[in-house]
C-alpha positions as CSV (number, residue, x, y, z in Angstrom):
1,X,-9.5,-101.0,168.4
2,X,-6.6,-99.0,167.5
3,X,-8.9,-96.1,166.7
4,X,-10.7,-95.9,170.2
5,X,-7.1,-95.8,171.9
6,X,-6.6,-92.8,169.7
7,X,-10.0,-91.3,171.0
8,X,-9.1,-92.4,174.3
9,X,-5.9,-90.7,174.1
10,X,-7.5,-87.2,173.0
11,X,-9.9,-86.8,175.9
12,X,-7.1,-85.6,178.2
13,X,-5.7,-83.3,175.9
14,X,-9.4,-81.5,175.1
15,X,-10.2,-81.3,178.9
16,X,-6.9,-79.7,179.5
17,X,-7.2,-77.1,176.4
18,X,-11.1,-76.6,178.4
19,X,-9.6,-76.1,181.7
20,X,-6.8,-73.3,180.4
21,X,-9.4,-71.2,179.4
22,X,-8.9,-68.0,181.2
23,X,-11.6,-66.3,183.4
24,X,-12.4,-62.2,182.6
25,X,-10.4,-60.5,185.0
26,X,-12.2,-57.0,186.3
27,X,-10.2,-53.8,185.3
28,X,-8.6,-52.4,188.5
29,X,-8.3,-48.4,188.8
30,X,-5.6,-46.4,190.1
31,X,-5.3,-42.8,190.3
32,X,-2.5,-41.2,187.8
33,X,-3.5,-37.7,188.0
34,X,-2.3,-35.8,190.5
35,X,-5.0,-33.7,193.0
36,X,-5.3,-29.5,191.1
37,X,-4.4,-27.1,193.4
38,X,-4.1,-23.7,192.1
39,X,-3.6,-20.5,193.8
40,X,-4.6,-17.0,192.5
41,X,-4.2,-14.7,195.8
42,X,-6.1,-14.3,199.2
43,X,-8.8,-16.3,199.4
44,X,-9.1,-17.0,196.0
45,X,-7.5,-20.8,194.3
46,X,-9.1,-23.8,192.9
47,X,-8.6,-27.1,193.6
48,X,-10.0,-30.6,192.2
49,X,-9.5,-34.0,194.3
50,X,-8.5,-36.7,191.8
51,X,-11.1,-39.4,192.4
52,X,-15.0,-39.5,192.8
53,X,-16.9,-42.5,193.8
54,X,-20.5,-41.8,192.4
55,X,-23.7,-43.7,193.6
56,X,-25.2,-45.9,190.9
57,X,-28.5,-45.6,189.5
58,X,-31.4,-47.3,188.9
59,X,-30.6,-48.3,184.9
60,X,-33.4,-47.7,182.7
61,X,-33.8,-48.1,178.9
62,X,-35.0,-44.8,178.4
63,X,-35.2,-42.0,180.1
64,X,-38.5,-39.8,179.4
65,X,-38.0,-35.6,178.6
66,X,-41.1,-34.1,179.8
67,X,-41.0,-30.1,178.8
68,X,-42.8,-28.7,181.6
69,X,-40.0,-29.8,184.0
70,X,-37.3,-29.4,181.3
71,X,-35.8,-32.3,182.2
72,X,-35.4,-36.2,182.0
73,X,-37.2,-38.7,184.3
74,X,-38.1,-42.2,184.5
75,X,-41.0,-43.6,182.5
76,X,-42.8,-44.8,185.0
77,X,-43.0,-40.6,185.6
78,X,-45.0,-40.2,182.7
79,X,-46.7,-43.6,182.1
80,X,-48.8,-44.9,185.2
81,X,-49.1,-48.0,183.6
82,X,-44.9,-48.7,184.1
83,X,-43.6,-50.3,187.3
84,X,-41.2,-47.9,188.7
85,X,-38.4,-50.3,189.1
86,X,-37.8,-54.0,189.1
87,X,-35.1,-56.5,190.4
88,X,-33.4,-58.3,187.3
89,X,-35.6,-61.5,188.1
90,X,-38.4,-59.6,187.7
91,X,-37.4,-57.7,184.4
92,X,-36.7,-61.2,182.8
93,X,-40.3,-62.5,184.0
94,X,-41.8,-59.9,182.1
95,X,-39.8,-59.9,179.2
96,X,-41.1,-64.5,179.0
97,X,-44.2,-63.3,179.0
98,X,-43.6,-60.4,176.5
99,X,-44.8,-57.5,178.7
100,X,-40.8,-55.7,179.3
101,X,-42.3,-52.6,178.3
102,X,-43.8,-52.6,181.5
103,X,-40.4,-52.8,183.5
104,X,-38.1,-50.3,181.6
105,X,-35.7,-49.6,184.8
106,X,-33.9,-52.4,186.8
107,X,-32.5,-52.3,190.2
108,X,-28.8,-51.7,190.3
109,X,-26.4,-54.5,191.8
110,X,-24.1,-51.9,192.8
111,X,-26.3,-49.9,194.7
112,X,-24.9,-51.1,198.2
113,X,-21.9,-49.1,197.4
114,X,-24.1,-45.9,197.6
115,X,-22.8,-43.2,200.2
116,X,-22.6,-39.8,200.8
117,X,-19.0,-39.7,200.1
118,X,-17.5,-38.3,196.9
119,X,-20.7,-38.0,195.1
120,X,-19.4,-35.6,192.1
121,X,-16.4,-33.6,190.8
122,X,-16.4,-30.7,193.1
123,X,-14.4,-27.9,192.0
124,X,-13.4,-26.0,195.0
125,X,-13.4,-22.3,194.3
126,X,-15.5,-22.4,191.2
127,X,-17.8,-19.7,192.7
128,X,-15.0,-17.3,192.4
129,X,-14.9,-17.6,188.8
130,X,-18.8,-17.7,187.7
131,X,-17.8,-17.6,184.2
132,X,-16.2,-20.4,183.2
133,X,-16.2,-23.4,180.7
134,X,-15.4,-26.9,182.2
135,X,-15.2,-30.0,179.5
136,X,-14.5,-33.7,180.6
137,X,-12.9,-36.4,178.2
138,X,-13.2,-39.7,178.8
139,X,-9.0,-40.6,178.8
140,X,-7.6,-40.8,175.3
141,X,-10.1,-39.3,173.4
142,X,-10.9,-36.1,171.4
143,X,-14.4,-35.8,171.6
144,X,-16.1,-34.1,174.8
145,X,-18.1,-36.7,177.0
146,X,-19.7,-33.6,178.5
147,X,-19.5,-30.0,178.4
148,X,-20.6,-27.2,181.1
149,X,-20.9,-23.8,180.7
150,X,-20.6,-21.3,184.1
151,X,-20.5,-25.3,186.0
152,X,-22.1,-25.0,189.5
153,X,-21.3,-27.4,192.5
154,X,-24.7,-26.9,193.8
155,X,-26.5,-27.6,190.2
156,X,-26.2,-30.6,188.3
157,X,-22.5,-31.4,188.7
158,X,-20.9,-33.9,186.9
159,X,-21.4,-37.5,188.7
160,X,-20.3,-40.2,186.0
161,X,-24.0,-40.6,184.8
162,X,-24.3,-39.5,181.5
163,X,-26.7,-39.3,178.6
164,X,-25.7,-42.2,175.8
165,X,-27.9,-41.6,172.9
166,X,-30.9,-39.3,171.8
167,X,-34.0,-41.3,170.8
168,X,-36.2,-39.4,168.4
169,X,-35.8,-36.2,170.5
170,X,-38.1,-37.5,173.2
171,X,-35.7,-40.0,175.3
172,X,-32.8,-40.5,176.0
173,X,-30.4,-43.3,177.7
174,X,-28.3,-42.6,180.4
175,X,-25.2,-45.0,181.2
176,X,-22.5,-45.0,184.5
177,X,-19.2,-44.3,183.5
178,X,-16.1,-44.8,185.4
179,X,-12.4,-45.2,184.7
180,X,-10.1,-42.7,184.2
181,X,-10.8,-39.1,182.7
182,X,-10.0,-35.6,181.7
183,X,-10.8,-31.9,181.6
184,X,-10.0,-28.8,180.5
185,X,-11.0,-26.0,182.6
186,X,-11.4,-22.1,181.4
187,X,-11.7,-19.4,183.5
188,X,-13.1,-16.1,182.1
189,X,-13.8,-12.8,183.0
190,X,-16.8,-12.0,181.7
191,X,-20.5,-13.9,181.0
192,X,-19.9,-13.7,177.3
193,X,-16.5,-16.1,177.7
194,X,-14.4,-14.0,175.0
195,X,-12.5,-12.8,177.9
196,X,-9.9,-16.1,179.0
197,X,-8.8,-15.4,182.1
198,X,-7.0,-19.0,182.7
199,X,-6.9,-22.5,181.5
200,X,-6.6,-25.4,183.8
201,X,-5.9,-29.5,182.7
202,X,-5.6,-32.1,184.9
203,X,-7.5,-35.4,185.4
204,X,-9.5,-37.8,188.1
205,X,-10.6,-41.2,188.2
206,X,-14.0,-42.8,188.6
207,X,-14.4,-45.5,190.8
208,X,-17.8,-47.4,191.4
209,X,-17.8,-50.2,193.8
210,X,-14.6,-51.9,195.8
211,X,-11.2,-53.5,193.7
212,X,-9.2,-56.3,194.3
213,X,-6.5,-54.1,193.8
214,X,-5.5,-51.2,195.9
215,X,-6.8,-47.3,194.7
216,X,-3.1,-46.5,194.8
217,X,-2.6,-42.5,194.8
218,X,-6.4,-41.4,195.1
219,X,-6.9,-38.8,197.4
220,X,-10.9,-38.0,197.3
221,X,-12.5,-34.7,198.7
222,X,-14.2,-36.7,201.3
223,X,-12.4,-38.5,204.0
224,X,-13.2,-42.3,205.2
225,X,-14.6,-42.9,201.7
226,X,-15.1,-46.9,202.2
227,X,-14.0,-47.5,198.6
228,X,-10.9,-45.9,198.6
229,X,-7.8,-47.4,200.6
């Protein structure tokens, strides 16, 4: 009887400890860097907003390289037996059946936040400096996330959807990134990038969906962005 009493007394303590388990709190991003503005004379300037809110694309296990296109594409473009896009439930069922190779791409749960606002890193005035190098880092890291030679706003600009791992030189995994990033922009006077005109440094934030906290200090290029306060 005495042992039974001890066990009963321990039950509330165990329940209490279990109840104290902390829920995972979602990270909230605020814009810690200022908008960059550099003037070089009449009608020549560089301006970069301090936030972008890019679209969330379909997530694929791997993208397939097609030499004729010189680009990576969704696997279904090359392999007709694959389904183009699956829901999360469809993918789960395919895997249960042992046919997960049929469904390499899955719908992104955040696709409802896609719109036309602040889709990519727009460097206003970069066309005045066609010979340039744009190096983007994840904040705090020294190895570049991506490097652009002669960055153009209308030719594959940075949209925070980046290559992750090369596999045998034929396929590549992509991932969405978010948070704070820094950059170095080198402006050159010549095509060979040997005559440096100026070097700019700064940072920006990538936000992909509504947050519980205010987007303090964020100033996007496009107004009325639903993801920004």
